[in-house]
C-alpha positions, 0 to 999 in steps of 0.5 A: 259076669265080672265086676269092675269098679262096683259095676257088673259086666256081661261077658257073653254074647250068647243071646239066650244067656243075655236074656237070662241075665237080664231076667235075673237082674230084673228080678233082683231089681224088682225085689230091691224096689219092693223092699225099699217101698216097704221100708219107706211106707208111712205105716212101716215107719210109724210102726218102727218108730213106735216100737223104738219108743216103746223099747226105750221107755221099757229099758228106761223104766226096767233093769236087765232083770225085769225089775222096776227102776223106782228111782227113775220112775219117781224122778220122772213123776217129780219132773211132771209134777214140777212142770204141771205146778209151774204151768198152773201157777203161771196161768193163775198169775196171768189171770190176776 
């Protein structure tokens, strides 16, 4: 088998060798399809996404030594408190 322009060529005319080559390629293709099917499964995508978010939150809130980044956690707390206050004040003003 030789490669030219990214395509594999079969260089033998022996029927048995051709059958073996077809089986090898079929097995490789089946493995590739199984891998792609697993990667594109909704549960797998959700699991990867959740793990990514959890990792980002952890790296945002903890430093490389495992210590809590108090200033970041406090900043998020203040932001959440501010947004909550804004929403409550706006809702109270709308009722009047």
